[in-house]
All heavy atoms as an XYZ file, in Angstrom:
653
protein
N       0.892     -1.184      0.070
C       0.001      0.024     -0.038
C       0.861      1.225      0.019
O       1.580      1.539      0.964
C      -0.941     -0.011      1.228
C      -1.936      1.137      1.234
O      -1.727      2.165      0.557
N      -2.874      0.988      2.080
N       0.890      1.973     -1.125
C       1.800      3.099     -1.268
C       1.488      4.193     -0.270
O       2.404      4.857      0.212
C       1.679      3.585     -2.719
C       2.821      4.516     -3.058
O       3.908      4.475     -2.523
N       2.564      5.474     -4.043
N       0.225      4.574     -0.069
C      -0.202      5.661      0.924
C       0.358      5.218      2.296
O       0.938      6.071      2.959
C      -1.663      5.834      0.884
C      -2.161      6.883      1.831
N      -1.804      8.215      1.576
C      -2.799      6.750      2.991
C      -2.298      8.893      2.681
N      -2.844      8.065      3.558
N       0.143      4.021      2.739
C       0.596      3.633      4.106
C       2.168      3.672      4.146
O       2.690      4.075      5.121
C       0.151      2.111      4.349
N       2.898      3.320      3.176
C       4.314      3.381      3.151
C       4.788      4.798      3.218
O       5.734      5.194      3.973
C       4.919      2.755      1.866
C       4.759      1.259      1.840
O       4.422      0.679      2.907
O       4.885      0.653      0.719
N       4.116      5.714      2.403
C       4.428      7.100      2.454
C       4.203      7.690      3.863
O       5.038      8.418      4.353
C       3.623      7.825      1.394
O       3.954      7.272      0.133
C       3.971      9.392      1.378
N       3.066      7.361      4.449
C       2.760      7.928      5.734
C       3.734      7.377      6.805
O       4.100      8.051      7.762
C       1.315      7.519      6.149
C       0.259      8.319      5.259
S       0.454     10.091      5.355
C       0.042     10.458      7.031
N       4.103      6.055      6.666
C       5.178      5.560      7.661
C       6.488      6.335      7.489
O       6.986      6.666      8.494
C       5.264      4.071      7.409
N       6.938      6.522      6.339
C       8.158      7.276      6.096
C       7.995      8.684      6.600
O       8.975      9.255      7.232
C       8.618      7.310      4.649
C       9.018      5.960      4.182
S       9.647      5.855      2.439
C       9.188      7.298      1.643
N       6.878      9.336      6.402
C       6.645     10.724      6.883
C       6.671     10.774      8.359
O       7.239     11.615      8.955
C       5.267     11.221      6.280
C       4.904     12.641      6.566
C       5.910     13.619      5.939
C       3.504     12.923      6.080
N       6.084      9.728      9.002
C       5.993      9.718     10.477
C       7.383      9.629     11.131
O       7.771     10.211     12.083
C       5.110      8.516     10.963
C       4.852      8.541     12.461
C       4.154      9.788     12.875
O       3.200     10.279     12.189
N       4.552     10.358     13.967
N       8.277      8.809     10.396
C       9.653      8.762     10.933
C      10.358     10.085     10.895
O      11.015     10.517     11.858
C      10.539      7.674     10.092
C      11.926      7.798     10.420
C       9.968      6.202     10.307
N      10.119     10.768      9.785
C      10.755     12.143      9.693
C      10.093     13.115     10.672
O      10.792     14.014     11.202
C      10.535     12.675      8.271
C      11.447     11.872      7.273
C      11.212     12.342      5.834
N      11.313     13.721      5.684
C      10.714     14.430      4.708
N       9.945     13.825      3.811
N      10.934     15.786      4.598
N       8.808     12.989     10.935
C       8.139     13.875     11.868
C       8.748     13.585     13.294
O       9.063     14.555     14.029
C       6.540     13.530     11.914
C       5.977     14.134     13.121
C       5.976     14.131     10.655
N       8.930     12.359     13.633
C       9.569     12.041     14.985
C      10.960     12.581     15.148
O      11.408     12.859     16.188
C       9.530     10.526     15.112
C       8.083      9.945     15.376
C       8.037      8.468     15.355
O       9.114      7.793     15.193
O       6.884      7.907     15.370
N      11.619     12.749     14.027
C      12.971     13.369     14.014
C      12.896     14.947     13.954
O      13.939     15.521     13.823
C      13.869     12.841     12.871
C      14.088     11.358     13.000
C      14.923     10.910     11.861
C      15.226      9.476     12.003
N      16.033      8.905     10.908
N      11.713     15.524     14.076
C      11.470     16.937     14.075
C      11.892     17.594     12.760
O      12.353     18.675     12.793
C      12.148     17.588     15.286
C      11.742     17.175     16.658
C      10.210     17.539     16.802
C       9.802     17.045     18.256
N       8.372     17.179     18.352
N      11.618     16.913     11.631
C      11.877     17.490     10.292
C      10.746     18.437     10.034
O       9.606     18.052      9.926
C      11.984     16.290      9.278
C      12.147     16.825      7.844
O      11.658     17.964      7.480
O      12.603     16.048      7.065
N      11.034     19.786      9.922
C       9.960     20.762      9.734
C       9.153     20.533      8.555
O       7.927     20.758      8.523
C      10.680     22.123      9.710
C      12.149     21.807      9.540
C      12.401     20.368      9.977
N       9.767     20.190      7.439
C       8.964     19.986      6.115
C       8.032     18.739      6.259
O       6.964     18.718      5.685
C       9.893     19.904      4.941
C      10.545     21.191      4.687
C       9.701     22.435      4.647
O       8.568     22.342      4.140
O      10.144     23.495      5.270
N       8.510     17.724      6.953
C       7.722     16.511      7.193
C       6.493     16.902      8.060
O       5.366     16.418      7.776
C       8.467     15.400      7.749
N       6.753     17.676      9.095
C       5.625     18.091     10.041
C       4.657     18.896      9.247
O       3.440     18.778      9.363
C       6.275     18.777     11.202
C       7.087     17.842     12.036
C       5.113     19.383     12.086
C       7.914     18.544     13.078
N       5.180     19.875      8.407
C       4.320     20.587      7.463
C       3.473     19.783      6.601
O       2.278     19.955      6.376
C       5.143     21.651      6.704
O       4.272     22.519      5.971
N       4.066     18.771      5.974
C       3.336     17.896      5.061
C       2.345     17.042      5.828
O       1.220     16.897      5.269
C       4.364     16.854      4.441
O       5.197     17.501      3.549
N       2.659     16.651      6.974
C       1.610     15.981      7.782
C       0.393     16.923      8.047
O      -0.707     16.551      7.992
C       2.138     15.484      9.151
C       1.277     14.783     10.100
C       0.580     13.532      9.361
C       1.954     14.362     11.382
N       0.742     18.238      8.354
C      -0.371     19.173      8.493
C      -1.223     19.266      7.262
O      -2.461     19.369      7.376
N      -0.610     19.291      6.159
C      -1.362     19.397      4.830
C      -2.193     18.166      4.697
O      -3.371     18.262      4.256
C      -0.356     19.491      3.664
C       0.257     20.883      3.685
C       1.370     21.072      2.606
O       1.259     20.330      1.551
O       2.206     21.966      2.853
N      -1.723     16.985      5.062
C      -2.454     15.708      4.934
C      -3.689     15.878      5.905
O      -4.791     15.541      5.477
C      -1.718     14.479      5.357
O      -0.541     14.374      4.350
C      -2.479     13.204      5.264
N      -3.493     16.271      7.164
C      -4.525     16.441      8.117
C      -5.577     17.499      7.579
O      -6.770     17.183      7.780
C      -4.026     16.833      9.473
C      -3.189     15.849     10.187
C      -2.413     16.415     11.314
C      -4.063     14.665     10.654
N      -5.132     18.516      6.949
C      -6.040     19.566      6.463
C      -6.859     19.020      5.386
O      -8.108     19.179      5.351
C      -5.265     20.725      5.913
C      -6.116     21.851      5.479
C      -6.701     22.719      6.423
C      -6.363     22.047      4.146
C      -7.504     23.806      5.987
C      -7.174     23.081      3.708
C      -7.726     23.971      4.631
N      -6.313     18.160      4.486
C      -7.083     17.481      3.404
C      -8.110     16.510      4.029
O      -9.186     16.258      3.311
C      -6.107     16.772      2.449
C      -5.220     17.804      1.579
C      -4.176     17.051      0.859
O      -3.965     15.878      0.906
N      -3.349     17.826      0.194
N      -7.785     15.967      5.091
C      -8.716     15.055      5.729
C      -9.731     15.721      6.630
O     -10.463     15.052      7.396
C      -7.933     14.024      6.555
C      -7.055     13.085      5.674
C      -6.127     12.141      6.491
O      -6.059     12.347      7.722
O      -5.466     11.403      5.869
N      -9.695     17.071      6.571
C     -10.760     17.884      7.273
C     -10.463     17.971      8.775
O     -11.341     18.269      9.564
C     -12.124     17.531      7.042
C     -12.474     17.410      5.594
C     -12.447     18.791      4.946
C     -12.995     18.677      3.484
N     -12.229     19.486      2.514
N      -9.129     17.656      9.236
C      -8.813     17.738     10.615
C      -8.019     19.042     10.799
O      -6.866     19.036     11.035
C      -8.007     16.493     11.009
C      -7.833     16.378     12.494
O      -8.128     17.310     13.248
O      -7.454     15.299     13.026
N      -8.766     20.078     10.655
C      -8.100     21.447     10.620
C      -7.372     21.848     11.873
O      -6.356     22.423     11.862
C      -9.107     22.541     10.179
C      -9.679     22.320      8.864
O      -9.203     21.448      8.107
N     -10.709     22.957      8.493
N      -7.955     21.502     13.059
C      -7.326     21.889     14.382
C      -5.940     21.200     14.464
O      -4.977     21.800     14.873
C      -8.178     21.531     15.451
C      -9.380     22.450     15.621
C     -10.151     22.105     16.929
N     -11.465     22.780     16.940
C     -11.602     23.983     17.394
N     -10.661     24.596     17.914
N     -12.849     24.522     17.405
N      -5.917     19.933     14.169
C      -4.655     19.245     14.241
C      -3.577     19.698     13.106
O      -2.380     19.825     13.394
C      -4.821     17.709     14.092
C      -5.334     17.072     15.363
C      -5.460     15.624     15.392
N      -4.185     14.920     15.062
C      -4.073     13.786     14.403
N      -5.119     13.152     13.961
N      -2.918     13.163     14.164
N      -4.189     20.064     11.964
C      -3.265     20.577     10.893
C      -2.682     21.865     11.405
O      -1.442     22.070     11.210
C      -4.162     20.916      9.653
N      -3.431     22.755     12.006
C      -2.848     24.001     12.513
C      -1.782     23.734     13.596
O      -0.739     24.314     13.593
C      -4.002     24.935     13.064
C      -3.432     26.116     13.871
C      -4.783     25.420     11.921
N      -2.011     22.758     14.419
C      -0.946     22.387     15.457
C       0.300     21.958     14.728
O       1.428     22.327     15.210
C      -1.457     21.382     16.423
C      -2.530     21.819     17.362
C      -2.964     20.735     18.297
C      -4.108     21.294     19.208
N      -4.657     20.199     20.060
N       0.222     21.255     13.688
C       1.405     20.646     12.992
C       2.046     21.814     12.352
O       3.296     21.942     12.388
C       1.007     19.699     11.932
C       0.441     18.289     12.502
S       1.765     17.357     13.403
C       1.243     17.637     15.051
N       1.321     22.679     11.677
C       1.927     23.930     11.052
C       2.601     24.803     12.014
O       3.639     25.318     11.718
C       0.852     24.606     10.194
C       0.464     23.879      8.968
C       1.152     22.939      8.227
C      -0.821     23.926      8.339
N       0.447     22.513      7.211
C      -0.830     23.066      7.209
C      -2.020     24.681      8.562
C      -1.920     22.915      6.353
C      -3.045     24.509      7.749
C      -3.041     23.663      6.595
N       2.062     24.972     13.148
C       2.635     25.884     14.157
C       3.966     25.209     14.630
O       4.938     25.981     14.756
C       1.704     26.056     15.371
N       4.009     23.967     14.805
C       5.263     23.277     15.224
C       6.251     23.364     14.067
O       7.415     23.732     14.345
C       4.958     21.806     15.589
C       6.269     21.074     16.027
C       6.040     19.671     16.410
O       4.834     19.213     16.466
O       7.032     18.889     16.541
N       5.886     23.117     12.863
C       6.753     23.156     11.754
C       7.287     24.593     11.508
O       8.521     24.837     11.165
C       6.119     22.651     10.514
N       6.474     25.582     11.732
C       6.832     26.995     11.520
C       7.915     27.409     12.605
O       8.862     27.992     12.299
C       5.644     27.880     11.635
N       7.655     26.868     13.813
C       8.674     27.131     14.918
C      10.028     26.523     14.583
O      11.048     26.949     14.970
C       8.146     26.589     16.187
C       7.023     27.371     16.823
O       6.825     28.584     16.393
O       6.384     26.954     17.788
N      10.003     25.409     13.736
C      11.228     24.764     13.381
C      11.797     25.295     12.132
O      12.878     24.823     11.674
C      11.020     23.184     13.255
C      10.643     22.472     14.578
C      10.135     21.079     14.332
C      11.789     22.496     15.538
N      11.137     26.268     11.510
C      11.749     26.920     10.309
C      11.045     26.699      8.975
O      11.553     27.165      7.965
N       9.906     26.021      8.984
C       9.183     25.794      7.667
C       8.439     26.973      7.199
O       7.539     27.519      7.869
C       8.267     24.579      7.784
O       7.442     24.521      6.643
N       8.837     27.501      6.050
C       8.223     28.638      5.494
C       6.799     28.268      4.953
O       5.857     29.075      5.135
C       9.117     29.308      4.361
C      10.398     29.801      4.966
C       8.357     30.425      3.680
C      11.401     30.125      3.857
N       6.705     27.128      4.372
C       5.424     26.662      3.814
C       4.395     26.560      5.033
O       3.236     26.953      4.894
C       5.609     25.235      3.264
O       6.437     25.337      2.153
C       4.220     24.731      2.704
N       4.847     26.043      6.168
C       3.971     25.886      7.305
C       3.547     27.300      7.865
O       2.364     27.543      8.222
C       4.656     25.098      8.396
N       4.473     28.191      7.753
C       4.144     29.554      8.304
C       3.158     30.216      7.413
O       2.210     30.869      7.814
C       5.483     30.399      8.211
C       5.480     31.719      8.925
C       5.136     31.696     10.414
C       6.869     32.410      8.763
N       3.267     29.978      6.088
C       2.287     30.551      5.070
C       0.900     29.837      5.337
O      -0.180     30.564      5.384
C       2.706     30.281      3.681
N       0.880     28.536      5.465
C      -0.329     27.857      5.780
C      -0.955     28.289      7.079
O      -2.192     28.466      7.121
C      -0.122     26.365      5.844
C       0.137     25.767      4.428
O      -0.153     26.321      3.468
N       0.790     24.659      4.394
N      -0.183     28.544      8.042
C      -0.662     29.065      9.328
C      -1.310     30.466      9.150
O      -2.402     30.689      9.686
C       0.488     29.092     10.310
C       0.284     29.120     11.754
C      -0.672     27.885     12.202
C       1.543     29.043     12.553
N      -0.707     31.281      8.350
C      -1.177     32.574      8.055
C      -2.629     32.539      7.460
O      -3.564     33.249      7.812
N      -2.673     31.659      6.463
C      -3.996     31.477      5.773
C      -5.051     30.910      6.762
O      -6.248     31.349      6.718
C      -3.819     30.504      4.517
C      -5.224     30.207      3.962
C      -2.929     31.223      3.504
N      -4.635     30.009      7.589
C      -5.580     29.436      8.528
C      -6.098     30.538      9.504
O      -7.352     30.601      9.803
C      -4.880     28.286      9.374
O      -4.652     27.207      8.457
N      -5.262     31.373      9.985
C      -5.728     32.454     10.943
C      -6.571     33.418     10.112
O      -7.529     33.890     10.642
C      -4.579     33.137     11.574
C      -4.121     32.404     12.919
C      -3.080     31.522     12.857
C      -4.794     32.646     13.996
C      -2.609     30.907     14.013
C      -4.463     31.964     15.177
C      -3.311     31.081     15.211
O      -3.069     30.504     16.357
N      -6.159     33.746      8.926
C      -6.969     34.731      8.161
C      -8.377     34.203      7.872
O      -9.308     35.054      8.005
C      -6.198     35.038      6.848
C      -6.824     36.174      6.079
C      -6.572     37.492      6.414
C      -7.788     35.928      5.107
C      -7.093     38.522      5.722
C      -8.314     36.940      4.384
C      -7.978     38.276      4.778
O      -8.551     39.290      4.031
N      -8.519     32.989      7.633
C      -9.861     32.404      7.230
C     -10.584     31.806      8.425
O     -11.713     31.482      8.384
C      -9.710     31.256      6.221
O      -8.887     30.175      6.748
C      -9.096     31.797      4.857
N      -9.813     31.625      9.577
C     -10.444     30.967     10.732
C     -10.668     29.557     10.583
O     -11.430     28.884     11.111
N      -9.767     28.887      9.785
C      -9.787     27.415      9.519
C      -8.980     26.716     10.550
O      -7.828     26.686     10.450
C      -9.320     27.066      8.102
C     -10.266     26.469      7.154
O     -11.254     25.858      7.723
N     -10.090     26.679      5.954
N      -9.657     26.063     11.558
C      -8.913     25.312     12.566
C      -8.533     26.087     13.731
O      -8.002     25.670     14.796
N      -8.658     27.418     13.618
C      -8.344     28.382     14.785
C      -9.388     29.505     14.806
O     -10.110     29.657     13.798
C      -6.893     28.949     14.642
C      -5.821     28.024     14.846
C      -6.805     29.670     13.306
N      -9.359     30.266     15.837
C     -10.250     31.476     15.935
C      -9.726     32.469     14.904
O      -8.520     32.669     14.791
C     -10.082     32.079     17.291
C     -10.835     33.369     17.495
C     -12.307     33.121     17.551
O     -12.769     32.126     18.117
N     -13.119     34.055     16.944
N     -10.665     32.904     14.015
C     -10.183     33.932     12.944
C      -9.574     35.122     13.532
O      -9.997     35.693     14.491
C     -11.426     34.280     12.175
C     -11.093     35.214     11.031
C     -12.373     35.607     10.240
O     -13.075     34.724      9.747
O     -12.614     36.852     10.222
N      -8.450     35.436     12.988
C      -7.608     36.633     13.386
C      -6.922     37.124     12.118
O      -5.790     36.720     11.746
C      -6.635     36.204     14.406
C      -5.821     37.420     15.069
O      -5.724     38.488     14.307
O      -5.315     37.364     16.088
N      -7.593     38.005     11.291
C      -7.057     38.398     10.120
C      -5.731     39.224     10.198
O      -4.881     38.967      9.403
C      -8.083     39.382      9.346
C      -9.309     38.535      8.947
C     -10.131     39.295      7.916
C     -11.361     38.573      7.521
N     -11.217     37.306      6.893
N      -5.547     39.957     11.293
C      -4.397     40.741     11.467
C      -3.178     39.724     11.675
O      -2.122     39.861     11.030
C      -4.430     41.711     12.604
C      -3.072     42.333     12.996
C      -5.454     42.772     12.285
N      -3.415     38.755     12.567
C      -2.327     37.708     12.806
C      -2.049     36.913     11.479
O      -0.941     36.626     11.178
C      -2.745     36.790     13.856
C      -1.695     35.794     14.234
C      -2.098     34.950     15.475
C      -1.058     34.022     15.859
N      -1.263     33.332     17.161
N      -3.152     36.600     10.785
C      -3.018     35.887      9.576
C      -2.142     36.627      8.521
O      -1.245     35.983      7.861
N      -2.450     37.834      8.359
C      -1.591     38.623      7.369
C      -0.109     38.735      7.881
O       0.763     38.627      7.043
C      -2.230     40.084      7.248
C      -3.562     39.951      6.465
C      -1.281     41.031      6.508
C      -4.412     41.224      6.542
N       0.006     39.042      9.159
C       1.314     39.046      9.747
C       2.180     37.765      9.443
O       3.309     37.823      9.060
C       1.260     39.427     11.217
C       2.555     39.902     11.805
C       2.442     40.425     13.245
N       2.049     39.348     14.148
C       0.983     39.307     14.890
N       0.162     40.233     14.801
N       0.741     38.281     15.661
N       1.555     36.662      9.713
C       2.231     35.395      9.498
C       2.521     35.193      8.064
O       3.619     34.689      7.643
C       1.446     34.281     10.101
C       1.276     34.088     11.576
C       0.207     33.133     11.992
C       2.657     33.740     12.210
N       1.570     35.470      7.119
C       1.787     35.280      5.770
C       2.880     36.233      5.215
O       3.670     35.753      4.413
C       0.440     35.525      4.958
C       0.440     35.005      3.623
C       0.185     33.572      3.427
C       0.660     35.740      2.549
C       0.170     33.026      2.172
C       0.625     35.255      1.261
C       0.444     33.852      1.044
O       0.374     33.336     -0.181
N       2.880     37.382      5.710
C       3.960     38.334      5.313
C       5.334     37.892      5.775
O       6.360     37.990      5.023
C       3.713     39.772      5.844
C       2.553     40.465      5.103
C       2.227     41.857      5.678
O       2.569     42.147      6.843
O       1.562     42.581      4.957
N       5.373     37.371      6.985
C       6.649     36.822      7.542
C       7.154     35.694      6.603
O       8.343     35.642      6.298
C       6.389     36.285      8.904
C       7.603     35.824      9.637
C       7.392     35.443     11.060
C       8.648     34.911     11.765
N       8.374     34.507     13.156
N       6.188     34.801      6.175
C       6.539     33.688      5.333
C       7.120     34.258      3.948
O       8.151     33.812      3.467
C       5.421     32.818      5.086
N       6.431     35.262      3.434
C       6.793     35.845      2.136
C       8.234     36.524      2.283
O       9.031     36.391      1.324
C       5.784     36.912      1.758
N       8.481     37.109      3.406
C       9.798     37.756      3.603
C      10.935     36.724      3.715
O      12.090     36.987      3.366
C       9.735     38.592      4.838
C       8.834     39.838      4.769
S       9.258     40.996      3.481
C      10.584     41.921      4.278
N      10.554     35.539      4.227
C      11.618     34.460      4.368
C      11.820     33.669      3.094
O      12.792     32.979      3.005
C      11.172     33.567      5.478
C      11.269     34.230      6.855
C      10.897     33.281      7.993
O      10.847     32.106      7.877
N      10.584     33.866      9.140
N      10.902     33.668      2.215
C      11.091     32.770      1.104
C      10.407     33.184     -0.141
O      10.489     32.610     -1.167
């Protein structure tokens, strides 16, 4: 099962605190409509340096997807991501 193998490899990288793997896990959770957990993963990945996660976090705050809507914080996070990458 290719999906199961991919998820297993991703999980190993997540456990090693790989920011891009944590961000990818957040994207998978978001696609599965688990927005609150996705936001938690993106916050962790952003803290570890993932620009993608920082941008996703900004969009989540702006739209209120998985978190309390905060347009100012969303814009600030998205701008921070843009400035970094």
